[in-house]
N, C-alpha and C positions, 0 to 999 in steps of 0.2 A: 502495499499497499505507500500510494507518494504521500509526502509532506497533502496535498492539498487535499487528497479523498481523507488523510489520518485528521485534518481541519474539519469538515463535511460530516463524519460517520458516525455522530452522536456519540450523549454520554454513558447508552447499555452498551453499545460494542465498543468504544474503550476501554470499557473498563473489562470487558474479556478480554481484551487484547492485552492491558497489565495483569490479569490476571493469566494471564497464558505467559509474558513475560516475551511477548511480540516489540512493549514498543514500554519504553520507563518513562512514570507519572513528570521528570524531568524534562526529557525528548519533548513531550505533549505540552507542556505550560510555555517551556520556552519556546515551541513552532506558533501556539497560540500570541506569547508577548510577543515577538516578532510580527503575526500579522497586524498586531494593533496600532502597532507604532508604526507601519506601512498606512493603515487601511483606516485606521479612526481616525485620525484628521480631516479626514473629510466628510467624514458621519457626526463623529463626536455626543457616540454611544455611553462610552463611559467617565461619568466622573474621578474617580480616581483607578489607575490601575496598581495594584500590590505587587510589585514584582517581587520586589528581595524576599517580603514575605509567602507568595508561593514560591517561591524555587525552594525554600527551607522546609517548605509545610513536604512540596513532592520528594523532595530527596527521603524525607520521615518516613514518607510511605512506598518508596521504594523499599527503606531497608525491610517496614511490613512487612511489603510486598515476598521479601527471601525469604524470613523469616514464617513463610506461609498465612500469613491474614490474607481470610478473603471475605472480607467487607464488599459491599453493596458498589459505594465508587470508590475505592481507593484508589487513590490520585489523578480523579479526573476532575477536573479545574472546571469552573461555576463560576456563575457571577451575580452578584446581589445588588435585586433593585435600592435604589438608593432612599427607601421609608423604611428600612427596617435596617437594622441595628445590628452592627457586625464589633465584637468587642473590641476597644483603644482605635478606632475610626470614629470620625464622622458622621450624624445619622441628620444630611442636607433637606431633605425632602424638598427639595426640588429648589430652593431658597437661602436669601443670607440671611434669615431669621435663625435659622439654629445656634446652639450652645455650644454646652462639652461635651469632648467623644462620649460613645454609647459606652457602659465600664462592662456589661457582659452583651453576649449574641441574645437574637433572637429564638424564641425555640424553635425555630423552623429551620434557622442558620444554624444550631446549634448538632441540631438532628443530622446535617448533614455532613457535619465536621465528626461526627459520630460513624458515620458512614465512610466516613473514607475519605471527602470531597479536598479541594482545594479552589480556597476561595483567591481568584484570579479582582479579581475587583470592584466598583460598585457603580450601577448605569444608574443614568440620569433620567429627571422621572418630570411631570412637571411640576408648579409650586403646589404645594399638600395633597397629590394626584386628585386634582380637579376638575384635567381638563384634555381631550381627545386629543390636541396635541403638547409634545414632548416640545416646548418653549422657555422662555424666562430670562429674563432680565439679568440674573446671574451665572447663570451656565450657558447661555446661549441659545442654540437651534441644534436641533436635533434631527438629520440627515434619512431619509428615506434608500436603502444602496440599491433598492433598482428603479430611484430615478431620484437627483437629490434633490430636484425643486419640490419634491414633498414628503409629506406628514410618515416617520412611521407607527404615528397615530400616538395611543398614551391612555391610559398614561404610565404603561409601561415600553414604554416609545423609546429608552435605549435598548432594555434586554432585547425585545423585536429586531430593532437594527442592528445588535452584537451578535446575534445568534442568525440570523437572515446570511450576515457577510462573512460567518464561518470564523466569528472572532474568541467564539466561546461557543461548545455543545450543547449546554443547557443556560439560562438566568433566570432566577425568580419573580415572578409578574405576582402582582395585586390586581383585585377586580371587584368597584366599588356598585358600577354601571357599565360594566363593558368594558373596562380595561385588561385585562389577559387575552379578553377571544379581540379586538380592535385589531393592538398591533402585529395580532395574528394572523387576519384579515391583511392588513394592509401590508406586510412584510411576508405575505405565503408563507404560514408557516402552522402547526397545529397548537389552540391552543385550550385548557380545556380550565372548567369553572368550577370548582368540585362543589360538592353540600354544601352548605355552611355549617360552619364549626369543625370542616375534615378534618382542619389545618389548625394549629391552634396560632393565634393574633399577638400572644404578646412579645413586646410592651402595650403592645394599641388592641385589648379586648372587647370584641362588641363592639368596634370603633363605626364608624358613619350610622350607628343605629344596626347594628346584624345588616347592613346591605354587602360587606365586605368582606370575602374571600384570600387565599395565600394559594397560589399555586407557582406556576414554570409556566415560558416559553420553549420552545422544541421541535426541533426539524418535524422527529416521525416519533408517527402515536406512541413508541417501546419506548422513548425517552422519557417522558411524562408519566408512563406506568412508575416506571419504577421509579422516581423521581417523589410523586404522587408517597407509593409503596414505604416510603423512605423519614416522608416528612408527617407523616400521615394522623393521627389516634390523639387521644385523650393529652392533658395534660394538670396537672393543678396549681396552674397560675392563669386557668381561661375558663371559667365556670360555660361559657356557649359550645368548648371540644368537646366533640364526638368519638365516639370510636372510627379505629380503625380497619378498612373493608378486607373479610376476609370470604372467600380467597383473595391471595395478594391481584392487585387492577393487572400483575403482568401477565396472571396467567389470563388473562383475556383479550390479551394483543395474542392475532390468528384464530381466535379460537370463532364459533361459526356460531352468530346473535343470532338466527332465525329460525322462520323465514319471519321478519317482523312485520308490524302493518306500520306505516308511516306513512302522518300527514304534511303535507306543503301549503305554506301556507307566506301569503304578502302582508297579511293582517300586520299593526303596529298601534302602539297604542297613541302614537300621535298621528296615525293615518298618513306616514309621510308617503312620499314616491318614492319609486324605484325607479335602478337606470334600466334602461331597456338589457347593456348588457350585465348586470349582475341580477336581474330574473332569468337573465336565459342560461346563466349559472347554475341556480338553483332546479332550471326546468332540464338541465343535463345532467345533472349528477340523482333528480328524482328520476329520468332514464337510467342511467346506470345503478341504481338502486333497483330497480321494478330485474335489470335484466341478470341481479344476483337472486332474486326470488323475491325479494318482500313484495308486500302489498300497496300499492301508494295511491292517496285518495289525498282531495281536498276538502280541509276544516281550519277552520278558526280558532282561534283560543279567545274566551269571554274577558277583556280587561276590563270589565265594569263599565257604567255609569259612567255617558261623557259628561264634562261639566267644564264650566268656566272656557267653554268652545275650543280646547286643546287635550285639558291631562284628562287620562281615564282617570280609576281610579287606583290603577299603579303608577298613574303619573304620579298622581297628586301623594303619593306617598312615598315616592324617589322624591320626590322633590323638597319637601318637610324633611327627611332622614340627611339628603343631601346638603342643603342648606346650614343645619343644624351644626349636623358632624362639620361642616367645613368654617362654621365659628368655631367648634370648639378647638379643632384645631390649629386656626391663628392664635386662640387666645393660647394658649399651650407652649408656643413658640417663644423660645427664649428670647425674642429683639422683635416681636412684632409690627416696628413701626418698619421694619426694615420689608414686608411685605412687599407685592408688587399693587396695584391700584383696583389692580381687579379681583386679587386676591381679598385684598380689605373689604371689593362690595360683597364680594358672597359669604364674608366672616358679618358684614353689617344685618346684608338680608335674615342670615340665619340667626343673629341675636332677637332678630323681632318674633324670633316663632321657642317660641318657653319649651322644654325638655315634658311639663306635663300636657302640650299638646301632641309632640313629638310619640308620650309612651298612651293617649290615647290613640294616634294613630298605628305603633305596632300593635294595641288592641284588637284592632280591623286586621291581623293581618292573615288570619285563621280564612276569616271565609273571603280577602281577595284570594285567598291563594284557591279557595275549596273550586273558586267560578274559574280561573284557570288551570285549575289541574282535570279538570272536564275534558278540556279535550283527551286523556289519555285513559278515558275508560273503553273510545273504542278505540283505539292507538295507544302503539307502543314506544314512539318515536314527534317527536315535530321538527319537522325542514325549513325553513328560513333561510332570506339573507342574514349576515352577522351583521354587515352594513348598506345599505344602499344605494351607497357607490364609491368609484375606487376612492382609495389616499388623496387628499386635501393638497396645494399646496403650503408648502409654511411659507409662513409670516401672514396668513389673512385675519389674522384676530390684532394682530400689532399696532397696538395704542387704542384696538375698541374694548367695552366692557362688558363687565358678567352676563350681563341680559342677555347683549350679542351671541357673545360664545352658548350659553347655556341652551339659548334659541338653538340656534344651533344643532347644535347637538343630540336635540333631541329632533329635531325635522331632518338630517342632513348628515352628513359624516358623522358616523359617533353612535349614541346611547337606544336609538333608534330601536330597533329588535332586540338590543342586548341586555336591558336594565330591568325590565317586569321579571326578570328567571331570577335579578337580586331581591329586589319583594319577598319574591315568593319561595331563595332559599337553595330551588331545585338547580342539577348540574345539567351545563349547557357545553356545547363545544363547539369554538369555531372550527371550519375544515377547507383547507385548500382548493380550490377548486377553478382552474388555470391562471392566466393569465390574460387580462382583457388587450383590449384593439390602443392603447399606448401602453402596451409593454409593462404594465402595472397587476399585479395580486388581483384573483377574485376568489374568494372564498364564499360560503355557507354553514349555516347555524344548523347544530344537532341539538332537541334540549332531549333533556330525559326528564323519566319519574322520578319522586322526589326520590332519595339516597341511592339510585339506580347509574353510580359512575360508572359500573364496568358494564352497558348495554353501549353505554354512549362507547368504552374504552374496545370494541370488540365489532360495534359497527363502522369506528373511519378505519382501524385497522384491518379491516377487510376491503376499504374503499380505495386503505392507500394500496393497500397488494395489485387490486384491477385498476386505478388509474395512479400509480409512482408519482409523488409531488418532491420527495426526497434531494432526486440532482439538479432538480430545478435553480440555479442559482443567477443573484444579479448581478448586475454589472461594474458594484462595487462588492469581488468579492476575490 
């Protein structure tokens, strides 16, 4: 395997190669450090590269490999989104308002270390993870390796750009309204938002009042399955965390999922228009699934009674939690005066919403979710667009306020199709669906029943085998 093939092999294959001593952790880490040095100046995906520390960890991993240690990610480099703590490093949350370095790892980072992973760096996000693009006045613009004039999405845009360009095999991501799935769609990657609570959110439990979950971005389904098997499970520090899945998700990769009943829908809580090429990508995927033996039909979820002309019940719930969560995040920063104007506007609007109002809304979640989940009485999986259009150009919102960005995120490129499932808490995944007419990735979303990540992994891996996407690489790679 040559160096480029190794860089794009993915963490599951890289772990196998290190265990077999076909490659050392130091060789792999040096390869990624070289690629980051060559390519990241064009992308700005990494906020900090931990070169010396990563090489030391790689040497330690090679020593453990030599003594027969077979931990699942031993010696494999990974990156961490800069909204999560790595001991001894700053967690900037995409802003200049941060305080002292973290004193300990976030729970899932500690689990990655326990599995033997090498932390190679931290990736960019927009301020306080609030946007579907990754740009800030402090850290600049993160660009899409498929077209550097376009966004890699957000809020996990740095992770998306880094994995797509082959700068790391997988990177952490979090999702409060689509922030795993939107960058996955923009960058031609696989991204699974797991069931709420599957991965502990320490030190930020109950982030955005139950909207947020943690996961990763990867090129292959097997990589995400391995990552989630490593990091999931209950934590005494996160009361909302739930047990990991048994059997492990890795066993669902390549497993026969069906035949399944799959509903196709272009309905969204905000009734957003869908571009022709995205619509074709969904229809082509539905045809491919039918060819694999699944039963395809048309049906729309019930997002609730329309109110205020735009938002469904799920949309209103999302907005309340997002705005109040943004207020809480801004208030928790060490230097809130350094936040961007747009971020301060979100904080101000969120401050007008009391915690009591948010908790009253959360008390209705069971009712809201029950309506949305009626789709699963006659269907096993829901197939929708991930985003309604290809990734937008960078800088579109430069100098524009919060309301403009929020409106676009709910009606155009952004959380249109993804956010309802954060409100409801069930798993959903973005799956690559080819390349559009301008050379930008297309994607579809697979939505599963509560707690049923296994079916999504099995179905996505079946699609991956039928329509391989992992060897498709962007121009900046």
